[in-house]
C-alpha positions in Angstrom: 0.0 0.0 0.0 1.0 3.6 -0.5 0.2 6.3 2.0 -0.3 10.1 1.4 2.3 12.1 3.4 -0.2 14.9 4.0 -3.6 13.3 4.9 -2.5 9.7 5.7 -5.0 8.1 3.2 -3.7 4.8 1.9 -4.5 2.6 -1.1 -3.3 -0.3 -3.1 -1.5 0.8 -6.3 -3.4 -2.0 -8.1 -6.8 -0.5 -6.9 -5.7 2.9 -8.2 -4.9 1.2 -11.6 -1.2 1.8 -11.0 0.0 -1.8 -11.0 3.8 -2.3 -10.8 4.7 1.1 -9.5 4.1 0.7 -5.7 7.8 0.4 -5.0 8.4 3.7 -6.8 5.6 5.5 -4.8 7.1 4.2 -1.6 10.5 5.6 -2.5 9.5 9.2 -2.1 7.0 11.3 0.0 3.9 10.5 -2.2 0.7 12.6 -2.1 -2.8 11.6 -3.1 -4.7 13.6 -5.8 -6.5 15.6 -3.2 -3.3 16.7 -1.5 -0.8 17.1 -4.3 -0.1 20.6 -5.6 -0.3 21.5 -9.3 3.2 22.4 -10.7 1.5 25.2 -12.8 -1.0 27.0 -10.6 0.2 25.8 -7.2 -3.4 24.8 -6.2 -4.2 21.5 -4.5 -6.2 19.0 -6.4 -6.3 17.5 -9.9 -4.0 19.5 -12.2 -6.0 18.2 -15.2 -8.6 20.8 -14.2 -5.9 23.6 -14.0 -7.0 26.6 -16.2 -3.4 27.7 -16.8 
């Protein structure tokens, strides 16, 4: 399982449709989609919806 460093939510990479990358996620301070910050607008949440 991988755990968000901010909120503590956990999930199986396979349940998140990310099979085979769990070890990569566990190698750095991973953040879930609700907690991660967009590299463009610096807002939290899904950067797909970023207007920039």
